[in-house]
N, C-alpha and C positions, 0 to 999 in steps of 0.2 A: 790378869795382867800386872798383878802387884810384884811379881819377881824382881824386875829390874830396879825396884826402889828397895827390896830387901838386900840384893847384891850391892846396891849403892850404900846401904846403910852400914854394911860390913866393911866396905872399903874405907869410909871417912871416920869409922869407929863410933857410929851412934847407934842407939837402939833401934829396931826397925818399927817401934810404937810411936817414934818421934815423927812430926809431920816432914815428909820427904818428897821431893818431885825430881823426876827425871826428865831432862828437856832434850829436844833435837831441833835445830834451827830455831831456837828461841820458843819453842812451843812445848807444853807438857805432853809427854807420851805415856807416862806412868806416874803413879803416886800412892803413897801408902795410906791406909785407911785413916790415920789421924790427920792427913791432909784433905781427903775427901769430906770428913767431918766438919771442916770449917769453909768448905765450898770450893776447893781445888778440883779441877777437873781435867780430864785429857782434852786436848786442844786449845786449852787457854794459852794466852801469851805469858811468858815468863814474867814480865812486869805485873800484870793483872793478878797471877797466882801469888806474887809476893805481897801485892796490896791486900789480898784477901787474908793471907797468912804471913804476918811479917817475921816470925820465928821459922819459916819454912827453909829446909835445907835443900839447895838446888844442886843437882849433880848432872854433868853431861852424860848422855847415852853412850854405852860402851857394850855391844854384844858379846865380846870377848870376856869382859869382866862378868857378865851374866851368865855365861857358859861355865866358866872357872868356878865359880860359887857354886853352881848347880850341880857340879860333878859329885860333889860330897853328898848330895842328897840321892842322886841316882846310885851312888855307890852303896849306901845305907839301904835302899830298896832292893838292890841285887843281892845283898847278902840275905834277904829275907824271901824274895821271889825273884828268881833269875829271869832274864829275856826281857828286862824294860827297854822301851824304845822311846827316844827323845823326839818329842814333836818340835819343841822350841825350848830354850832355857826357861824353867819354871813349869813345864808342862810334860809329863811322861805317860805312856801307857803301857799295860802289860796285861798278858792273859791271866784271868783271876780263877778259872775253874780248878786247876791243880790246887792252888792256895786255898780255895773254900773247901775242897775235900780233907786237905790237911789240917787246916785250922778249926774245921767243924761246919762252918757257914760263911756266907758272903760278908755278913755283919762282922763276924769275928776277924776274917782277913782284913778288912777296911781297918778296924780298930787297931790291929797289928802294924799295918802300913803307917797309920797315924803317929804310932808311938815310935817307930824306926825312923820317921823323917824327924820328929821331936828330939830324939837322941842325937840326930845331926845338927840341931840347933835351929831348925825351921819349922814352920807350920803347915799343915797342908790340908786340903779337902779332897775326899774320895767320891768319885761317882762311879757307879756300876750299871752296865746296860748291855744288850745283846750286841750293838754295833758301837764302833768307835766314836763316831760323832756324837751319838746320843749320850754316851759316857762322859764325854768331854763337857757337854751341856749339863749334864747331871751333877758334875763335879762342884760346879759353882754353888747350889744349894746343899751339897753333900747327900745327894739322893742315891738310893739302890732302886732302880727300875725293875720291876717284876719282868720275868721272861715273857717275851712277846708283845710287851706294852710299849715299846719304844715310841710308836706313832702316836699313841695316848698322850705319853708324857710331853711329847713335841708340840703337840697341837695347840696348846696354850700359850706356847712361847710367842713373844713379838716376832714379826718377820724379820726384823733387822737383827736379830740374833744370827741369822744365816751367815752374816758378813762380819760377826764381832769377833771371831777368833781367827787370826791371821794364819794359824797352821793349818786349818781345815779350809779356808778359803782363798782365791786369788785376790789380788790387789784391786781388780774391777768389781769384785761381787757386790760391792756397796752401791754402785750404780743399779744393778738389778733388784736389790731390796728397796732402794728409793723409788724406783718406777713401780714395783708392785705395791708400795704403800700409796703412791698417788691414784693407783687404779682402786684403791679400796680394799686390796688384800693385806689385812692387818696382822694376821697370825700364821704361824707355820702350818696349822691345820687348815686353814683356807687355802693355802698354796698347795698343799698336798691333795686337796680334792680336785685340782685341775687335771684333766687328761695329759698323760705325758706326752702324746703326740703333739696337742697344741702347744705345750711348753717348748718343745724342741723347735717347732717350726717358727715360733714366734719370739723367742728369746735366746736360742743358741745352746751350745754344747754345755757350758757352765750352769746355765738354768737346770738343765737335766741332771746334773750332779747335785745341785742344790735340792732339786725335787726328790731325787733318790734318798738324800738324806732326810728329807722332810716326811717322807713315807716310812722311814725306819728301816730302809734298806741299806746294804753296805755302801758306804761313801765313795769307795774306789770305783772307777768306771770297770765293767768287766774285761777289758783289754789288759789290765794290769795282770802279769805273770812273773814266775820266778825267772830269774836271770841265769845265763849259762855261765859256767865256770871260766870259760874263754875271756869272758869280759872283765875279770879281775885285774887290777893294777897292782905290782908288787915292785918294792924297793927294798934292796938289801943296802942297809945304811953303813957306810964305811968313810970316816969314822962312826960308831954307834952315837945316837942323838941322847943328849942329856940336858940340853937347853931349849928353851922355848923359840929363839929365833931360829936356830938350825931346824926345829920342828916346823916352822912356818914356811922356811925354803923347801923343806921335803915335801910338805902338803902341796904346795903351790905345783911342784914339778909332778907329782903323782897324780894330781888332779888333771894336768894337761895330758898325761897319758891315758888316763881313764876316759876322758871325754873324746879322744881320738878314737877310742875302741868303740864307744857309744855312736858315735858320728856314723863310723863305718857299718855297724849293725843296725843303723836306722832306728835307734831306740832313745828313750829319756829314762833316767833313773828317779824313782820316787821314794825308794827305801835304801839307804846306804850304810853298810857296816864298815866301821873303822876297827881294823885289827892291828895290834901291835905285839911284837915278841921281843923280850929282853934278851941280852947275851947269855943269861942263865937259865933260860928257858920259860920264864914266866910269861903268860899270854893275857892281853887285854883286849876286850872288844866292847864296842857301843854302837846301836843302831839308831840312826836318824831317820824319821820319817817325814816326808814333806807333802803338802798339797800338790804342787806343780813339780814338773821335771826340774832337777837341779842344774843350774848353769855351772860352768868351770869355776868362775869365781865364787858361787855359793858353795860348791864343794870345797874349794881351798880354804874358805873361812871355817867350814863345819870341821875340817881336819886341823886346823890351827886351834880352833876353840877346844877341841877334844884333847889334843896333845898337851896344850896348856893347863887343862883341867887335871889331866893324870900326873903331870910332872910338878904341879903345885898344889896337890892335896894338903889339907890342912895338917893331918897326922903323918908323921915320917913313915910309920909302918903300913900306911895305905898307899904310899906311892910305889912306882915300879922300884923293885929290889936292885936293878941294874939298868945300865943304858939301853936305848931302843935299838935293836940290830935289824929288825925286819918290820916294815910297815906295809901293810895291805888294804886296798880299797876294793870292797865286794858290793856289786850292786844285787841287793837282795830282791827287789821288785822293779821290774822296768816296764815301760809302756811304750806303744809304737809312736813315731814320731808325730803323727798326726791326731793322736788321740787326745793330747792335751795341748793347750796353747800357751805359750809363754806371753807375759805382758810386753808391751812394745820396747821397753828398755831392758827386758830380762831380769830375772831374780826378784826379791823382794823389794818393796819400794823403800823401806827403812835401810836395808843393807846398801841400796845403790846411793842413797843420799849421804849416808856415813862415808863411803867410799868417794864420792865426788868431793864432799867437804875436806877429806883429808888431802886429796889432790891440790885443791884451792889453797889450802893452808900451806903446802910446800911452795906453791908458786908465790904466795904473799911473803915467805920467808926469804925467797931469792929476791924478790923485786922490791919489797916494802911493803909496810901495812896499807899504804892507799893505793897499791897497784891493783888490788882485786876488790872490785864493787859488786854489790847485790842490789837488786831493785826491791822495795817495798811498797805497799799500797799506801797512797797519801790522798790528801783531799785537794780539790781542784774542779775547775769546769772542762778545761781541755784534757785530752788523752795524755800529754805530756806533763801536765801539771799533776797528774794523779800518780806519777811515778817519782819516788824519792830514792836516789842511789846513796848508800852507805857503804863503808869500808866493811869488808867481811869480818865478822867478830864483835862489830860494834853494837851497841843497843839500838835496835830499830825504831828510831824516833822519826816518824815521818815530818815533812816540812809543813804540812797542815793536817788537821784532825780528818780523817776520812769518814767519821761517823757523824759530822755535823752537816747540816742542810746546804746544798749547793745550788741554789736556782740558777737555771740555765745550764746545768751540767749536761753534757752529751749523753743521751740514753744509751743503754746497752743495746747491741753488743759494742764494744770498743774496737777500734782498728787493730788488726794483728801486726801491722807494720808501721811505724811512725816515722814521718818525713817531715821536711821544712824546705820544700821547693817551691819557687815562683812559678805560676802557671798564668794562661790567658784563658778566660771564659768569653765566648763569642756569641752574639745573638745571630739571627738568620741572615743579617746583613754584613755579618763580618765585624760589627763594632764591638767594643768592650762592653761587657756587663759590669754594672757597679750595684751597690746597695744604697738605697735612699736613706734619708733621715728618719723615714718611717719604718725602716726594716724591711723594705720590698726590693726585688730585682727592678732594675730600669727597663728590663726586657727579658723575655724568656730566654734561659740559655740553651744554646743549640750545639755548640762546639767546644771541646776542650783542646788546647794546645800546651802539651807539656813533653819534656824530654822522655823518649820511650813509651809515651801513652798520649797519643794524639788521635782524635777521632770524634764522631758524631755522639751526642747524649741520647740514649734511647730511654732514659728516666732521670729524675731529679726531684729532690725534696728540699724544702726550706724556701728563704734563708731562715735562720733562727738568730736573732740578735743576741749579742752578748753584751749586757749592760753591767760593766764593772766601773767602779770607782766614778759614778756618774755624778756624784756630789763635788768631784775635783775637776773643776772646769779646765785647769792647766794640763792635766793627765789626759783628759779627754781630748784636747786640742793637738797634744802631742801623738796619740796613737789614733785619733780618728774613730769612725764608726766601724765597729767589728761584728761579724756574723759567721754563721758556719752553714754549710749544705752538704748534702750527700748527692752523688751523680753516679750514673751507670755509664760507662763508656764502651761503646759497641754493642753487640747483641750475640744471642746465642751462647755456645760454649766458650768464646773467646772474651766475652764481656768482663770488665773490672769494675769493682765498686770502690768508690773512693770517696774520701771526706777531704772537703775543701774549707778553707778558712779565709775570710776576708778582713784584712786588717792594714792600716796605713795607706788606705785607698788602692790596694791591689790584692790579688788572689795568691793563696799558697796552697799547695798540696800538703795536707796535714798529716794524713794516713791512708793505709790501704788495707781493704778486708779481703785478705787472702783465703 
């Protein structure tokens, strides 16, 4: 996961051996070895990372930059061993059998690959195994796994490794590994020992895929198959493309055409070949492999990244020798629509966050810097106090420290909808229920009267007094006794769970648990 830091270093003109962190939404998503050596880790807030390493170079995440700089590495690998496939910028896979025969052994082929990548100005680790996922895990320590020993190599890995590589796992794989960890399954080998049928019935389709990987079997479900030629999307570029902006527009249009064909055929694409032909007959091709079916946006992004990489190669002689006249998208492998499920929002989480942020920045440019605000976790006792809104792009400084103790803080879970509407809480005789100086109800609450939510209470909990600024008699006199209570209005499937707050001698609907 260091490649974004390597690409960032090349962009800002510093050595990759310097402490570098790549951030997304003010959190570290990648860092260099030098940064890790002084305590910088993925997931840290930007401010915390800079506190641990004052000389840290911080660069915003940019997948297009990562792909553009990785193209020179894949080009160098292609010259040595053709048919390399990109899993993500920074990670590629290729068949090694032919290269091992040519160079004499798998070890010799690995050494040649390391030398080729070094000549391109980067460092790499090589892993070799029977199955693709095992080879990816083996690349981290630079291991060559003996034939037939994939399961043995994987057995000692932490179960969390099954969710560590985003190109092999969907965004919610971490939920599975966290659950397995809590169940006492700490290693991949322990997970592999579980019966496949039990895994399928208890954890779902993605768990079966993870179990297949843990057993050293092919990671792709058996439904994966070669695509038909009729699914290819082709564009004759007129005028020919020689600029990145024109390439991005063409990629977006062609991705739309491809996904209409895939939708009509009821399939999703998990391996995509991007093929370009120049006006003088030169042909370029790169294959991208994905853990999940590509969305239209994800396809357009990969086309844009790849064309950007081709058109901006470091050395002039490595670039296309003429403008691109024909662009083709070829699904190399497809799966049936029901074989793999997309995340709720589609695509990869990081890509979606970047795309959403770009859209918000455009809105901010139109309406002003304070027109777009985002919430961050803050300290406080009430649900509203625990949220601080800041302008997009500002340093995420909460109004109060959320890590400090907050006696009387509302316990989890918090309401999903925050409100502030006056309501009436009545007892069995229809009289208003209040909170006494001792923090007790004056009578058992029986009925709630609120706009759009009136009915009998089938359950209640509380009240929980809120003792704030008890030393300030004037402040307490102004606000009066405060307390919170949880109630359930109605019963059965139509019941609603609500949070009530008693302040200034009356009740308010503070939140709803939807």
